[in-house]
C-alpha positions in Angstrom: -13.5 -15.3 25.1 -12.2 -18.9 25.5 -12.3 -22.1 23.1 -15.1 -24.5 24.3 -12.7 -26.7 26.4 -13.4 -30.0 25.1 -13.2 -29.2 21.4 -10.9 -26.6 21.0 -8.3 -27.0 23.9 -5.6 -28.4 21.8 -5.7 -26.2 18.8 -5.8 -23.3 21.7 -2.7 -24.5 23.2 -1.0 -24.9 19.9 -1.5 -21.2 19.2 -0.7 -20.4 22.8 2.7 -22.1 22.4 3.6 -20.2 18.9 2.7 -16.9 20.6 4.8 -17.6 23.7 7.8 -18.5 21.2 7.8 -14.6 20.0 7.5 -13.6 23.7 10.7 -15.4 24.4 12.2 -14.6 21.2 12.2 -17.9 19.7 13.5 -18.5 15.9 11.7 -19.9 13.0 14.8 -20.7 10.8 16.8 -17.4 10.6 13.7 -14.7 10.4 13.8 -13.7 14.2 10.8 -15.1 16.3 7.7 -15.1 14.0 5.4 -17.7 15.5 3.9 -20.0 13.1 0.2 -20.3 12.5 -1.4 -23.8 12.2 -2.0 -25.3 8.6 -5.8 -26.2 9.9 -7.7 -23.3 11.2 -8.6 -24.4 14.9 -12.1 -24.9 16.0 -13.6 -21.6 16.0 -15.6 -20.2 19.2 -19.5 -19.9 19.2 -19.2 -17.2 21.8 -19.6 -13.7 20.7 -16.3 -12.0 19.3 -15.2 -9.0 17.9 -12.2 -9.2 15.2 -10.5 -5.9 15.3 -8.5 -4.6 12.5 -6.2 -1.4 12.5 -5.6 0.5 9.3 -5.4 4.3 8.7 -8.5 6.6 8.1 -9.6 6.4 4.4 -12.4 5.3 2.4 -11.5 1.9 2.1 -11.2 1.4 5.7 -14.9 2.2 6.3 -16.0 0.2 3.1 -14.1 -2.9 4.8 -15.9 -2.9 7.9 -19.2 -2.3 6.2 -18.5 -5.1 3.5 -17.4 -7.5 6.5 -20.1 -6.9 8.8 -22.8 -7.5 5.7 -20.9 -10.6 4.3 -18.6 -12.5 6.8 -21.6 -12.3 9.3 -23.7 -14.7 6.8 -20.9 -17.3 7.9 -20.0 -16.4 11.2 -23.0 -14.6 12.8 -21.4 -14.3 16.3 -18.5 -12.1 15.0 -18.5 -8.4 14.7 -15.8 -6.8 12.7 -14.2 -3.5 13.9 -12.0 -1.5 11.7 -10.1 0.8 13.9 -8.4 3.7 12.2 -5.9 6.4 12.7 -4.4 9.2 11.0 -2.2 8.1 8.0 0.9 9.7 9.5 0.6 7.9 12.8 -0.2 4.6 10.9 3.1 3.0 11.3 3.6 3.9 14.9 0.5 3.0 16.0 0.9 -0.6 15.1 4.5 -0.9 16.2 4.5 0.8 19.3 1.7 -1.9 20.4 4.0 -4.7 18.8 7.0 -3.4 21.0 4.9 -3.7 23.9 3.7 -7.3 23.0 0.4 -6.8 23.6 -2.3 -5.4 20.7 -5.8 -4.3 21.0 -5.9 -5.4 17.1 -6.0 -8.8 15.7 -5.4 -7.9 12.2 -3.0 -5.3 11.5 -3.1 -4.0 7.8 0.6 -3.4 7.0 2.1 -1.5 4.2 4.2 -4.1 1.8 7.4 -2.2 3.2 6.4 -2.9 7.0 6.4 -6.8 6.8 10.2 -6.9 7.2 10.1 -5.1 10.5 7.3 -7.0 11.8 8.7 -10.3 10.7 12.2 -9.6 12.2 10.7 -8.6 15.8 8.2 -11.5 15.4 5.1 -9.5 15.7 2.8 -11.5 13.3 2.5 -15.1 12.3 4.0 -17.1 9.6 1.3 -18.3 7.7 3.0 -20.4 5.0 1.8 -23.6 6.1 -1.9 -22.2 6.4 -1.6 -21.0 2.9 -0.5 -24.1 1.3 -3.2 -25.6 2.8 -6.1 -23.2 2.3 -5.3 -20.4 -0.2 -4.9 -21.0 -4.4 -1.8 -19.3 -4.7 -2.0 -19.7 -8.5 -5.0 -17.4 -8.5 -3.0 -14.5 -8.0 -0.2 -12.3 -10.0 2.9 -13.9 -8.2 4.4 -10.5 -7.6 1.1 -9.3 -5.7 1.0 -12.2 -3.6 5.0 -11.5 -2.8 4.4 -7.9 -2.1 1.9 -8.0 0.5 2.9 -11.3 2.6 6.4 -12.6 1.7 9.6 -12.2 3.4 12.3 -11.8 2.5 11.0 -9.9 -0.6 11.9 -11.4 -4.2 13.0 -9.3 -6.7 9.9 -6.9 -8.4 7.7 -8.9 -10.6 8.9 -12.4 -9.1 7.9 -14.5 -6.0 10.2 -17.2 -4.3 8.1 -20.3 -3.6 10.5 -21.2 -1.1 10.2 -17.8 1.0 7.8 -17.7 3.9 4.4 -15.9 3.8 3.2 -13.6 6.6 0.2 -12.1 5.0 -2.5 -12.2 2.4 -3.7 -9.3 -0.1 -6.3 -7.2 1.2 -6.2 -4.1 -1.1 -4.2 -3.8 -4.4 -3.5 -0.1 -5.5 -1.5 1.9 -7.8 -1.6 5.9 -8.9 -3.9 6.9 -11.7 -3.8 9.7 -13.7 -6.8 12.0 -13.3 -7.1 14.6 -16.1 -9.7 16.9 -17.2 -11.1 16.0 -20.5 -13.0 19.1 -21.0 -9.7 21.2 -20.6 -6.8 19.0 -22.1 -8.9 16.8 -24.4 -10.2 13.2 -24.4 -7.0 11.5 -25.2 -4.7 11.2 -22.3 -0.8 12.2 -22.7 1.1 9.3 -23.5 4.5 10.3 -22.3 5.6 11.9 -18.9 7.1 14.8 -21.1 3.8 15.3 -23.0 1.9 15.2 -19.7 4.3 18.3 -18.4 3.7 20.0 -21.9 -0.1 19.5 -21.6 -0.1 20.7 -17.7 1.8 23.7 -18.4 -0.6 24.6 -21.5 -3.6 24.0 -19.4 -2.6 26.2 -16.6 -1.6 29.0 -19.1 -5.1 28.9 -21.0 -6.9 28.6 -17.5 -6.1 31.1 -14.7 -6.7 29.8 -11.4 -6.2 26.3 -12.5 -2.9 24.8 -11.6 -1.3 22.3 -14.0 -0.4 19.5 -11.8 -1.5 18.3 -8.4 0.4 15.6 -6.5 1.7 14.4 -3.3 4.3 16.3 -1.6 4.2 16.0 2.0 6.8 15.3 4.7 4.6 12.3 6.1 4.0 8.7 5.6 5.4 7.7 2.0 4.0 10.8 0.3 6.9 12.9 -1.1 9.1 9.7 -1.2 6.6 7.9 -3.6 6.2 11.0 -5.8 9.9 10.8 -6.3 10.2 7.5 -6.6 7.7 7.3 -9.5 9.2 9.8 -11.6 12.8 7.9 -10.6 10.9 4.9 -12.3 9.7 6.2 -15.3 13.0 7.9 -16.2 15.1 5.0 -16.0 16.0 4.9 -12.5 16.6 2.7 -9.9 16.0 2.9 -6.0 19.0 0.6 -5.1 20.8 -2.6 -6.0 18.9 -4.9 -3.4 21.6 -8.0 -4.0 24.5 -5.8 -2.9 22.5 -3.4 -0.5 23.7 -0.4 -2.3 21.8 2.7 -2.7 24.6 5.5 -2.8 25.6 5.7 -6.4 22.4 4.0 -7.4 19.5 6.3 -6.5 21.6 9.6 -7.3 23.1 8.3 -10.5 22.6 10.4 -13.8 19.1 8.9 -14.3 18.0 9.6 -10.7 19.3 13.1 -11.0 17.5 13.6 -13.9 14.2 12.8 -12.3 14.7 15.0 -9.3 15.2 17.7 -11.8 12.0 17.1 -13.6 10.3 16.8 -10.3 11.4 19.9 -8.8 12.2 22.3 -11.8 9.4 21.2 -14.2 6.5 19.5 -12.3 6.8 21.5 -9.0 6.2 25.0 -10.8 2.9 23.6 -12.2 1.3 23.1 -8.6 -0.6 25.6 -6.7 0.7 27.9 -4.1 0.6 26.2 -0.6 0.6 22.6 -2.0 4.0 21.6 -0.3 2.3 19.5 2.2 -0.6 18.0 0.0 -1.1 14.6 0.2 -4.3 12.2 -0.7 -7.3 14.5 0.6 -5.5 17.4 -0.8 -4.9 16.2 -4.1 -8.5 15.2 -4.2 -10.0 18.4 -3.2 -8.1 20.3 -5.8 -9.5 17.8 -8.3 -13.4 18.1 -7.1 -12.9 21.8 -7.0 -12.1 22.1 -10.4 -8.6 23.5 -9.5 -6.3 21.0 -11.0 -5.7 20.1 -15.1 -3.8 16.8 -14.3 -3.5 14.8 -10.8 -1.9 11.9 -9.7 -3.7 9.9 -6.8 -4.0 6.1 -5.5 -6.9 4.5 -7.2 -8.4 3.3 -3.8 -8.6 6.7 -2.8 -10.3 8.2 -6.1 -13.9 7.2 -5.4 -15.3 10.3 -3.8 -14.3 12.4 -6.8 -17.2 10.9 -8.5 -19.6 12.2 -5.7 -21.6 15.2 -6.4 -21.9 16.3 -2.8 -18.1 16.3 -2.8 -17.7 17.8 -6.4 -18.1 21.1 -8.1 -17.9 19.7 -11.5 -21.2 18.2 -12.1 -24.7 17.6 -10.2 -24.2 14.0 -11.0 -21.9 11.4 -11.4 -22.3 11.3 -15.2 -21.8 14.9 -15.7 -18.5 14.7 -13.6 -17.2 12.0 -15.6 -17.9 14.2 -18.8 -15.2 16.3 -17.2 -12.7 14.0 -15.6 -11.0 11.1 -17.1 -8.6 8.3 -15.5 -5.8 6.8 -17.0 -2.6 4.6 -16.5 0.5 6.7 -15.9 2.4 8.1 -18.9 5.6 6.1 -19.8 8.7 7.8 -20.5 11.8 5.6 -20.4 10.1 3.1 -18.8 6.3 2.1 -18.0 7.1 1.7 -14.2 4.1 2.4 -11.8 4.5 2.4 -8.0 2.9 -0.5 -6.3 0.6 0.5 -3.5 -2.2 -1.5 -1.2 -1.5 -3.6 1.9 -1.7 -7.1 3.2 -3.6 -8.2 6.2 -1.6 -10.1 9.0 -2.4 -12.0 12.2 -1.0 -10.3 15.4 1.3 -12.8 17.2 -0.4 -11.0 20.4 -4.1 -11.5 19.9 -5.7 -14.6 21.9 -6.0 -18.1 20.5 -9.6 -17.6 19.5 -9.2 -14.4 17.7 -6.2 -15.7 15.9 -8.3 -18.6 14.7 -11.0 -16.3 13.7 -8.5 -14.3 12.1 -7.3 -17.0 10.0 -10.9 -17.9 9.0 -11.5 -14.4 7.8 -8.7 -14.4 5.6 -9.6 -17.9 3.9 -13.1 -16.5 3.6 -11.8 -13.2 2.1 -9.5 -14.6 -0.3 -12.2 -16.9 -2.1 -13.0 -15.7 -5.8 -16.7 -15.0 -5.0 -16.0 -12.8 -1.9 -13.1 -11.0 -3.9 -15.4 -10.1 -6.5 -18.1 -9.1 -3.8 -15.3 -6.9 -2.3 -14.5 -5.2 -6.0 -18.4 -4.3 -6.3 -18.3 -2.8 -2.4 -15.3 -0.4 -3.7 -12.3 -2.7 -2.7 -9.3 -3.3 -5.1 -8.9 -7.1 -5.2 -5.9 -8.9 -5.8 -7.1 -11.9 -7.4 -6.4 -12.4 -11.0 -10.2 -13.6 -11.7 -11.6 -10.7 -9.7 -9.3 -8.2 -11.5 -10.9 -9.5 -14.7 -14.4 -9.5 -13.6 -17.4 -7.3 -14.6 -17.8 -6.6 -10.8 -14.4 -4.8 -10.7 -14.2 -3.3 -14.1 -17.5 -1.8 -13.8 -17.4 -0.7 -10.5 -15.3 2.5 -11.3 -13.6 4.5 -14.0 -10.4 4.0 -12.4 -10.7 0.1 -12.1 -9.4 -1.0 -15.4 -6.5 1.4 -15.1 -5.4 -0.8 -11.9 -5.8 -4.0 -14.0 -3.6 -2.9 -16.7 -1.1 -1.5 -14.1 -0.4 -4.7 -12.5 2.7 -5.8 -14.9 4.0 -2.8 -14.5 4.3 -2.0 -10.7 7.5 -1.5 -8.7 7.9 -1.7 -5.0 10.3 0.3 -2.7 12.6 -1.7 -0.3 11.4 -4.3 1.8 13.7 -4.5 4.6 13.4 -4.0 8.4 15.0 -0.7 8.1 11.9 0.9 6.0 10.7 3.2 8.3 14.1 4.9 8.6 14.8 5.1 5.0 11.3 6.5 4.1 11.8 9.0 6.5 15.3 10.1 5.2 13.5 10.4 1.6 10.3 12.2 2.5 12.3 14.8 4.2 14.9 15.5 1.5 12.4 15.4 -1.3 9.7 17.7 0.6 12.8 20.0 1.2 13.9 20.0 -2.4 10.2 20.7 -3.6 9.8 23.7 -1.0 13.1 25.1 -1.9 14.8 24.4 1.3 17.5 22.3 -0.4 19.0 22.2 -3.8 17.7 19.2 -5.6 21.0 17.6 -6.3 22.0 18.1 -2.9 18.9 16.6 -1.2 19.3 13.7 -3.6 22.8 13.1 -2.7 21.9 13.4 1.1 19.1 10.7 0.6 21.8 8.2 -1.0 24.4 8.7 1.8 21.8 8.9 4.7 20.2 5.7 3.3 23.2 4.0 2.7 24.5 4.5 6.4 21.3 2.9 7.4 21.8 -0.2 5.5 25.5 -0.3 6.4 24.7 -0.1 9.9 22.1 -2.4 9.8 24.5 -5.2 8.2 27.0 -4.5 10.7 24.4 -5.8 13.2 23.7 -8.7 11.3 20.2 -7.2 10.3 18.6 -6.3 6.8 16.5 -9.3 6.1 17.9 -9.8 2.6 
């Protein structure tokens, strides 16, 4: 579709110029060729238009499509929203293969927080800094959530650099919740990680056929790496020194080694046989089938656990909740939890009218009342007022867990080399969990190989920090 010539021609031309900067490798001040979106939303087309997202295949993707087509169309009746999904393991490549071709069949890519650096450096998404200043109340968000889902270069965890550019806005917040069998380990969840391991051991011993723990171990996406990083955090470790771009000697220091020992030698023995490739769906299945005492999973993926058609724990939601409890992660030396969730961005290669529609959708989506409706529909909002709203807190027993976890979150490295770093860590943590590598060797290999990636990028002038 095209803009109506007399009304939208200038706005369309502005976006076309911005997009052409990317194709020509233009520069917006040092972060490669990310083209700038206009501060004001261009005139929107009145012709039928399909606004396409790309995400991985999980319940929030289906919820987003249903929600947008029910609510956004009240404002834009000519627009249909389509959320295209791919397997989680293919998510990154499905987007960046098209980015590399400088032609996308999606208008709004949903990027993991760590994908932003790669997309910005390659000029794949629009710089929406001016748009945000004009249209979004940035004070409505926890500063770190706004930074995590859109800012590049990234600030230190828990901080936002108001002078840094924004390339996206929050779509879905997330973190891990601890899921525990109240009928097997008691109503009160373990308070520390060590207590959790002890409770899982006792539960496994007393309940043959039920494993003490269920958690992500797969060598795909960020599964095994997030598990290790979570344990690393609660035992006082660090993934890297971001200012010095140093990984070797940091992730594999004494705290890092203790965390790997806990994961491989204390937690892994409490998991089910054959669980070495488990991720989101497998953990949920173990919980729903009553085969795990304690499990860890992303909050946004936990809704199905309350569905009687998917569970053997009860014939109603209420019966299931008599057996299942949801709690924030136990503390140990620190109280850190993993930051999950994703932001939405605008493809630099979409047509001008679709880029305009994407900006309008983002402005609409981030409104307070829409965020509360999104929460009621099963989404995890990022706005502070929506997080504390009855619509969110009453929508699921795990939602308060997220609200209570926001101040505890820690993210990974937000650099263009993220995809290579995560692959190194996934491969080695998975190998340690499955007995293919000694835990200490695996962690030292992670440190050495990741450091080589950062050093190589630094020599090329890359890195983004």
